[in-house]
BASETI-614365 format. One record per residue (C-alpha): residue number from 1; residue in one letter; x, y, z. Coordinates in steps of 0.1 Angstrom, whole numbers, plus 5000, padded with zeros to 4 digits. Each point is the difference from the previous one (the first is absolute). Layout:
i,aa,c1,c2,c3
NUM,a,X,Y,Z
...
This chain:
i,aa,c1,c2,c3
1,m,8342,4676,4893
2,t,4992,5033,5019
3,p,4972,4995,5025
4,a,4971,5024,5004
5,h,5005,4999,5038
6,s,5032,5009,5018
7,p,5019,4967,5006
8,l,4996,4987,5035
9,r,5030,5008,5023
10,a,5006,4980,5032
11,v,5028,4987,5021
12,n,4995,4967,5018
13,d,4962,5002,4996
14,f,4985,4984,4969
15,v,4985,4968,4986
16,v,5016,4979,4973
17,k,4980,4972,4983
18,f,5015,4973,4977
19,a,4976,4985,4974
20,n,5014,4966,4989
21,v,4990,4967,4985
22,n,4998,4971,5025
23,g,5029,4976,4995
24,s,5023,5025,4983
25,g,5025,4999,5028
26,s,4993,5036,5010
27,a,4993,4992,5037
28,s,5036,4998,5011
29,a,5009,5032,4981
30,n,4971,5019,5015
31,e,5009,4989,5035
32,l,5036,5010,4994
33,f,4987,5035,4992
34,a,4980,5002,5032
35,k,5027,4986,5023
36,a,5026,5025,4985
37,i,4978,5029,5012
38,l,4996,4983,5034
39,r,5038,4996,5003
40,m,5003,5037,4994
41,g,4981,5005,5033
42,v,4966,5009,4985
43,p,4969,4980,5011
44,i,4981,4982,4973
45,s,4969,4978,4999
46,p,4999,4978,4969
47,r,4970,4980,4989
48,n,4997,4972,4974
49,i,4968,4999,4980
50,f,5001,4968,4980
51,p,4976,4977,4981
52,s,4990,4965,5012
53,n,5015,4983,4970
54,i,5036,4988,4994
55,q,5010,5025,4973
56,g,4989,5022,4971
57,l,4975,5022,5018
58,p,5007,5036,5013
59,t,5018,5005,5033
60,w,5008,5032,5019
61,y,5025,5009,5027
62,e,4993,5032,5018
63,v,5026,5018,5022
64,r,4991,5028,5023
65,v,5030,5021,5009
66,c,4993,5021,5031
67,e,5027,5014,5023
68,r,4973,5009,5026
69,g,4993,4963,5003
70,w,4964,4995,4989
71,l,4998,4963,4990
72,g,4964,4998,4988
73,r,4992,5000,4963
74,r,4996,5037,4989
75,g,4980,4997,4968
76,g,5011,5016,4967
77,v,5033,4996,4982
78,d,5027,5026,4995
79,l,5023,4979,4977
80,m,4986,4971,4980
81,v,5026,4976,4985
82,a,4978,4986,4972
83,m,5015,4967,4988
84,n,4968,4983,4990
85,p,4982,5010,4967
86,q,4968,4982,5011
87,t,4994,5024,5028
88,w,5015,5032,4985
89,d,4968,5021,4999
90,a,4989,4992,5035
91,d,5035,5005,5013
92,v,5004,5034,4984
93,a,4966,5010,5013
94,e,5011,4993,5036
95,i,5028,5025,5000
96,e,4995,5032,5020
97,p,4999,5033,4980
98,g,5036,5012,4997
99,g,5013,4965,5004
100,y,5024,4979,4980
101,l,4997,4971,4975
102,f,5031,4979,4995
103,h,4997,4976,4970
104,d,5019,4980,4975
105,s,5003,5023,4970
106,s,5015,4974,4976
107,k,4967,5000,4981
108,p,4986,5035,4994
109,l,4964,5006,5012
110,p,4975,5026,4987
111,r,4995,5031,5021
112,s,4964,4989,5007
113,r,5014,4973,5023
114,f,5014,5026,5024
115,r,4986,5027,5022
116,d,5007,5037,4997
117,d,5002,5005,5037
118,i,5028,4975,5008
119,t,5037,4997,4990
120,a,5009,4971,4978
121,i,5034,4985,5004
122,g,5010,4976,4973
123,v,5030,4976,5001
124,p,5006,4975,4971
125,l,5004,4971,5024
126,t,4992,4972,4974
127,e,5023,5016,4974
128,i,5029,5002,5025
129,c,4995,4965,5011
130,n,4999,4987,4965
131,t,5033,5017,4993
132,h,5018,4985,5030
133,y,4984,4966,5004
134,s,4991,4972,4977
135,d,4982,4976,5023
136,p,4962,5007,5002
137,r,4998,4993,5037
138,q,5030,5022,5008
139,r,4984,5028,4980
140,q,4969,4998,5021
141,l,5017,4996,5034
142,f,5026,5027,4994
143,k,4975,5024,4987
144,n,4985,5000,5035
145,i,5033,5008,5016
146,m,5006,5026,4973
147,y,4969,5020,5009
148,v,5011,5000,5037
149,g,5033,5015,4988
150,a,4982,5027,4980
151,l,4977,5008,5030
152,s,5031,5003,5023
153,a,5012,5029,4978
154,l,4966,5016,4997
155,l,4992,4998,5037
156,d,5036,5005,5012
157,i,5003,4966,5017
158,d,5034,4991,5012
159,t,5014,4974,4976
160,a,5024,4985,5025
161,v,4970,4990,5022
162,i,4984,4981,4970
163,e,5033,4984,4992
164,a,5004,4988,5036
165,l,4965,4985,4999
166,i,5007,4982,4967
167,g,5031,4986,5017
168,e,4979,4987,5029
169,q,4974,4986,4976
170,y,5026,4980,4979
171,r,5024,4991,5028
172,s,4995,4963,4993
173,k,5000,5006,4962
174,p,5031,5022,4994
175,k,4999,4994,4963
176,l,4967,5021,4998
177,l,5014,5029,5020
178,a,5020,5018,4972
179,p,4973,4997,4973
180,n,4974,5015,5023
181,v,5022,5029,5010
182,e,5008,5005,4963
183,a,4963,5001,4991
184,l,4994,5025,5029
185,h,5026,5024,4986
186,l,4988,4996,4964
187,g,4966,5014,5011
188,r,5015,5026,5023
189,d,5026,5012,4975
190,w,4975,5004,4972
191,a,4976,5020,5022
192,r,5029,5023,5012
193,e,5011,5006,4964
194,h,4966,5005,4984
195,l,4975,5012,5027
196,p,4998,5030,5023
197,h,5008,4987,5035
198,p,4990,4998,5027
199,i,4963,5006,4994
200,g,4977,5018,5024
201,l,4997,4969,5022
202,r,5032,4993,5019
203,v,5014,4976,5026
204,q,5022,5017,5026
205,a,5019,4980,5026
206,a,4984,5003,5034
207,d,5000,4983,5034
208,a,4963,4993,5004
209,v,4999,4962,5001
210,g,5016,4997,5034
211,e,5001,4965,5016
212,r,4970,4987,4981
213,i,5002,4968,4981
214,f,4986,4991,4965
215,v,4980,4968,4999
216,d,4967,4986,4989
217,g,4973,4988,5023
218,n,5000,4963,4989
219,d,5037,4997,5008
220,a,4995,5018,5033
221,a,4971,4977,5010
222,a,5020,4970,4991
223,l,5028,5010,5023
224,g,4975,5009,5027
225,c,4987,4964,4998
226,v,5035,4987,5006
227,y,5006,5023,5030
228,g,4965,4992,5012
229,g,5009,4963,5003
230,a,4981,4985,4970
231,t,5014,4966,4990
232,v,4973,4989,4976
233,c,4988,5018,4968
234,a,4975,4983,4977
235,w,4989,5020,4970
236,y,4988,5000,4964
237,p,5013,5026,4975
238,i,4978,5030,4994
239,t,5006,5036,4990
240,p,5010,5021,5020
241,s,5010,4979,5029
242,s,5024,4973,4985
243,s,5031,5020,5007
244,l,4992,4999,5037
245,a,5003,4962,5002
246,e,5031,5002,4978
247,g,5015,5026,5024
248,f,4992,4978,5030
249,q,5019,4971,4983
250,k,5029,5023,4993
251,y,5003,5011,5036
252,c,4994,4966,5014
253,q,5029,4986,4979
254,k,5022,5027,5016
255,y,4987,5000,5036
256,r,4982,4967,5006
257,v,5027,4975,4992
258,d,5020,4982,5028
259,a,5038,4999,5000
260,d,4998,4965,4986
261,g,4979,5012,4971
262,r,4967,4987,5011
263,a,4970,5022,4991
264,r,4979,5011,5030
265,y,4970,5009,4979
266,a,4974,4986,4975
267,i,4988,5018,4969
268,i,4974,4983,4979
269,q,4986,5012,4967
270,a,4966,4983,5002
271,e,4978,4989,4971
272,d,4975,5028,5007
273,e,4990,5025,5026
274,i,4977,4975,5018
275,a,5028,4976,5006
276,s,5024,5028,5011
277,i,4977,5012,5027
278,g,4992,4965,5011
279,m,5037,4994,5005
280,v,5003,5031,5020
281,v,4971,4991,5022
282,g,5015,4966,5006
283,a,5034,5015,5009
284,g,4985,5025,5023
285,w,4980,4973,5018
286,n,5033,4981,5004
287,g,5017,5029,5017
288,a,5020,5015,4971
289,r,4998,5036,4991
290,a,4986,4999,4965
291,f,4987,5024,4974
292,t,4988,5003,4965
293,t,5002,5029,4976
294,t,4974,5007,4973
295,s,4976,5025,4985
296,g,4962,5004,4998
297,p,4992,4971,4977
298,g,5021,4977,5022
299,v,4982,5012,5031
300,s,4967,4991,4983
301,l,5012,4964,4996
302,m,5014,4998,5035
303,n,4967,5009,5017
304,e,4990,4966,5013
305,f,5033,4994,5017
306,i,5001,5035,5014
307,g,4966,4992,5016
308,l,5014,4968,5014
309,a,5030,5018,5015
310,y,4977,5026,5015
311,f,4975,4976,5016
312,a,5026,4974,5010
313,e,5023,5028,5012
314,i,5032,4992,4982
315,p,5027,5027,4994
316,v,5003,5010,4963
317,t,5016,5030,4985
318,i,4989,5011,4965
319,l,5018,5028,4981
320,n,4976,5014,4975
321,v,5017,5022,4973
322,q,4968,5015,4986
323,r,4993,5007,4964
324,g,4970,5012,4979
325,g,4970,4977,5001
326,p,4975,4984,4999
327,s,5008,4967,4982
328,t,5032,5003,4981
329,g,4994,5037,5000
330,m,5032,5020,4994
331,p,5028,4977,5011
332,t,5028,5026,4996
333,r,4981,5030,5014
334,t,4997,5010,5036
335,q,4969,5004,5022
336,q,4989,4996,5036
337,s,4974,4976,4988
338,d,5000,4971,5024
339,v,4992,5017,5033
340,l,4965,4986,5004
341,a,5008,4966,4985
342,c,5028,4995,5025
343,a,4982,5015,5031
344,h,4972,4975,4996
345,a,5018,4972,4980
346,s,4981,4967,5000
347,h,4963,4992,5005
348,g,4981,5006,5032
349,d,5008,5026,5026
350,t,5037,5008,4998
351,k,5022,5030,5009
352,h,5037,5000,4992
353,v,5029,5021,5011
354,l,5014,5023,4972
355,l,5032,5020,5001
356,f,5005,5029,4976
357,p,5037,5008,4993
358,e,5007,5034,4984
359,d,5035,4993,4986
360,p,5027,4973,4998
361,r,5011,5008,5036
362,e,4966,4991,5013
363,c,4998,4970,4977
364,f,5031,4987,5019
365,d,4986,5010,5034
366,f,4964,4987,4994
367,a,5011,4967,4984
368,a,5019,4992,5033
369,a,4971,5014,5021
370,a,4974,4979,4981
371,l,5019,4968,5009
372,d,4999,5010,5037
373,l,4963,5010,4998
374,a,4990,4968,4983
375,d,5016,4980,5028
376,r,4988,5023,5028
377,l,4964,5001,4986
378,q,5000,4964,4985
379,t,4984,5013,4968
380,p,5006,5010,4964
381,v,5017,5035,4997
382,f,5002,5018,4967
383,v,5027,5025,4990
384,m,4983,5022,4974
385,s,5027,5013,4977
386,d,4993,5009,4963
387,l,5018,5001,4967
388,d,5011,5036,5005
389,i,5019,4992,5032
390,g,5009,4964,4991
391,m,5016,5003,4966
392,n,5013,5036,5000
393,q,5032,5010,5017
394,r,4996,5028,5024
395,l,5020,5020,5025
396,c,4992,4991,5036
397,a,5015,5000,5035
398,p,5026,4973,5005
399,f,4988,4967,5015
400,e,5005,4996,5037
401,w,5000,4968,5021
402,d,5006,4995,5037
403,d,5021,4968,5003
404,a,4986,4996,5035
405,r,4964,4998,4987
406,g,4985,4966,5003
407,h,4972,4984,4979
408,d,4967,5003,5017
409,r,4986,4964,4997
410,g,4969,5009,5021
411,k,4982,4976,5023
412,v,5018,4966,4994
413,m,4997,4976,5030
414,t,5032,4980,5007
415,a,5003,4965,5013
416,e,5010,5013,5034
417,q,4969,5021,5002
418,l,4978,4970,4990
419,d,5017,4979,5027
420,s,4994,5027,5026
421,g,4963,4993,4999
422,r,4989,5031,4981
423,e,4968,4995,4982
424,f,5004,4998,4962
425,a,4968,5007,4980
426,r,5010,5009,4965
427,y,4972,5025,4993
428,k,4993,5014,5034
429,d,5006,5036,5009
430,v,5017,4999,5034
431,d,5016,5035,4999
432,g,4971,5022,4988
433,d,5017,5010,4967
434,g,4983,4974,4978
435,i,5033,4982,4993
436,p,5001,4964,5011
437,w,5031,4980,5008
438,r,5013,4975,4975
439,t,5026,4972,4998
440,w,5023,4990,4972
441,p,4998,4964,4987
442,g,5023,4977,5020
443,t,5002,5024,5030
444,h,4990,4972,5025
445,p,4996,4962,4996
446,d,4965,4999,5015
447,k,4989,5035,5009
448,g,4991,5031,4980
449,a,4988,4982,4969
450,y,4969,5012,4982
451,f,4981,4994,4967
452,t,5003,5030,4976
453,r,4968,5004,4980
454,g,4982,5025,4979
455,t,4967,4991,5015
456,s,4984,5014,5032
457,r,5013,4987,5033
458,n,4999,5007,5037
459,p,5028,5016,5020
460,q,5017,4966,5004
461,a,5002,4996,4962
462,q,4974,4973,5000
463,y,4975,5000,4971
464,s,4968,5018,5009
465,e,4971,5015,4982
466,r,4984,5014,5031
467,g,4990,5036,4994
468,a,5015,5012,5033
469,d,5034,4985,4991
470,y,5000,5016,4965
471,v,4990,5034,5014
472,y,5026,4998,5027
473,n,5027,4993,4974
474,m,4988,5028,4976
475,q,4998,5026,5028
476,r,5035,4990,5011
477,l,5013,5005,4965
478,l,4985,5035,5001
479,q,5017,5006,5034
480,k,5033,4990,4985
481,f,4995,5024,4971
482,d,4993,5028,5025
483,t,5032,4990,5018
484,a,5019,5005,4968
485,k,4992,5037,5000
486,a,5028,5006,5026
487,l,5025,4977,4983
488,v,4999,5012,4964
489,p,5021,5031,4988
490,q,4982,5031,5012
491,p,4989,5029,4977
492,v,5022,5030,4993
493,q,4983,5034,5004
494,a,5011,5034,4987
495,q,4982,5032,5010
496,s,4996,5032,4981
497,d,5016,5032,5013
498,v,4965,5014,5005
499,p,4968,4984,5013
500,a,4986,4978,4971
501,r,4964,4993,4992
502,y,5011,4972,4977
503,g,5020,4969,5005
504,a,5014,4974,4976
505,i,5006,4963,5005
506,f,5024,4982,4976
507,y,5021,4969,5000
508,g,5027,4980,4982
509,s,5016,5013,4968
510,t,4978,5031,5000
511,s,5023,5014,5027
512,p,5027,5018,4979
513,a,4974,5018,4978
514,m,4979,5009,5031
515,e,5030,5016,5017
516,e,5006,5022,4970
517,a,4963,5008,4996
518,m,5000,5013,5036
519,e,5025,5027,4990
520,q,4979,5009,4969
521,l,4969,5002,5021
522,r,5017,5023,5025
523,g,5010,5022,4971
524,a,4964,5001,4989
525,g,4988,5010,5035
526,v,4983,4966,5008
527,a,5007,4989,5036
528,l,5001,4962,5002
529,d,5010,4975,5027
530,t,5011,4966,4988
531,l,5000,4964,5014
532,r,5020,4972,4983
533,v,4983,4968,5009
534,r,5026,4971,5003
535,a,4978,4971,5010
536,y,4965,4985,5002
537,p,4984,4995,5026
538,f,5000,5037,5005
539,p,5012,5012,5034
540,d,4976,5023,5019
541,s,5021,5030,4991
542,v,4987,4997,4964
543,r,4964,5005,5014
544,d,5013,5030,5020
545,f,5015,5016,4969
546,i,4967,4996,4981
547,d,4980,5014,5028
548,a,5023,5031,5003
549,h,4992,5012,4965
550,a,4968,5011,4982
551,q,5010,4980,4969
552,v,5028,4976,4993
553,f,5014,4992,4965
554,v,5008,4963,4995
555,v,5027,4999,4973
556,e,5005,4966,4983
557,q,5009,4983,4968
558,n,4969,4980,4991
559,r,4965,5005,4986
560,d,4978,4990,5028
561,a,5016,5019,5030
562,q,5008,4968,5017
563,l,5018,5014,5031
564,r,4972,5025,5004
565,l,4975,4971,5001
566,l,5021,4983,5027
567,l,5000,5033,5020
568,i,4963,5003,4998
569,d,4996,4964,5011
570,a,5025,5003,5028
571,f,4986,5031,5016
572,g,4965,5005,4988
573,t,5011,5034,4986
574,d,4974,5020,4980
575,p,5011,4993,4964
576,a,4994,5037,4991
577,r,5029,5010,5022
578,l,5025,4978,4981
579,v,5007,5014,4966
580,a,5016,4976,4975
581,v,5029,5012,4979
582,l,5006,4972,4975
583,h,5027,4993,4974
584,y,5000,4967,4981
585,d,5013,5003,4965
586,g,5030,4978,5008
587,t,5026,5027,5003
588,p,5012,5011,5034
589,i,4980,5029,5015
590,t,5015,5035,4998
591,a,5000,5029,5024
592,r,4984,5021,4972
593,f,4970,4976,5000
594,i,4996,5000,5038
595,s,5003,5037,5005
596,g,4977,5007,4971
597,a,4973,4977,5013
598,i,5001,5014,5035
599,q,5001,5036,4989
600,a,4970,4994,4977
601,h,4980,4988,5031
602,a,5014,5024,5026
603,r,4998,5033,4981
604,p,4963,5000,4992
605,r,4993,4992,5037
606,a,5023,5029,5011
607,r,4981,5024,4976
608,q,4967,4988,5014
609,e,5012,5007,5036
610,d,5013,5035,4990
611,v,4966,5009,4986
612,a,4982,4987,5031
């Protein structure tokens, strides 16, 4: 079909999207395609878009190919691999003018099902499979590998790279190696014989990946927990965090087993989220480094135990891989939707420490840091990842760890210190930072014991409902929260080349799109300083950034501008100075969206000032 628009032409800079049926076995083939491009030295950022059922519903896999290294979701599709008749019309509509539609042409479709401004590329995949295979399951699975082969010819992808990846994938199942390579070449050979190749979109070997690694955030956080000294994980399965606990188990089996085979860890799949957080609180009270991993609905169920850990001052680490809410919401879509729920989790007056990783590298770093902070501050600490970071593989800097680094256990009084005559008052601030000293059970036969309770008490941990004792304790908890400002990861600031009237604050998985949006805004003549917030409580430098700009855009992926509300609460900032830029349809935010929203606000203001 000849398109009305000139076909798109690009080398190492385009978006391919696969439209499949969930449960069809397409995931491994699509990942094979993405990794082949990565092995050719070209950066990619793939994203799974999948339903919350087991099989039968539509699923998509989007791969952004970008030699310049932009890792955020771009928006738009240059090549659609349409393998699902259910979503055909919507998939075709998503293609950029001049783009390409790859489809199974075994069954002819009327011209009305296509578009005049795109190039349709038909390969009779089903027909080829039926000719070569008799087993129905083989026909389905090898059809996936076959379209990867056809795409390798159309996009000029090195076949040897794909063959090497297949060899790695089936190293433990050598009988499957030859049939998969055969299916790959069936698709490639048909495309080379019957279709013009390569098309306008091409992959060219480059050296743009460097030393970066390719990993998902859940796996990275799991390894961070191991390096951070966690020995106890209690959890209950929930999308999109389950693979984090599974990753922790995998790494513990490798790194937490003595020479005699004894496991030096405990992983418990509890009966529900309430039980899991209860186990973690108990382990933290007993001196173990413990964590749970969950998502928004799990945090809701954990609230009472979170409040107990906050008020009784017990170290707890909670890794929240956020998804769309409220209620069941969109279990397999991403959002930054739990910021307020976690900042003030439980009833009464509570304020919790939140860490906002931007990529898998920071998931590793912040998981380990959270375990230190929980011990140092004797309080729950949340690592606020999300589905986009947690379940999608992404290029990031290699993990680093200083073997000389110790685990910060905070203020734990030893038996020797107790014998020296030092006063021990469990809930007394003796250092002016709001953090009291504690002991672990069994530290001393007759000193340093105390009763842990969730009710009000005096500094000596004795039950008390005296107003003065309660106020002292609550004010001390605020002082401890203020102390945390200097301990949490500090913000990262980037300044415009010219003085900027506007600033932008963002956090977490918004980061790659924001970095690209900055370049788009510079091209549009909008000067913008940015600040990536990495933790709550906000250090004073965040207030200084806001005060230095006439208006500040707060870019986040939720409906209610949750981080903006925390900023207003923390600094008493005039709400009119903080402009919300909100994206919450469940897909990762794009640079196009950010730059468009900021330009729409900034340009009218600039025109008004020119007139004045």
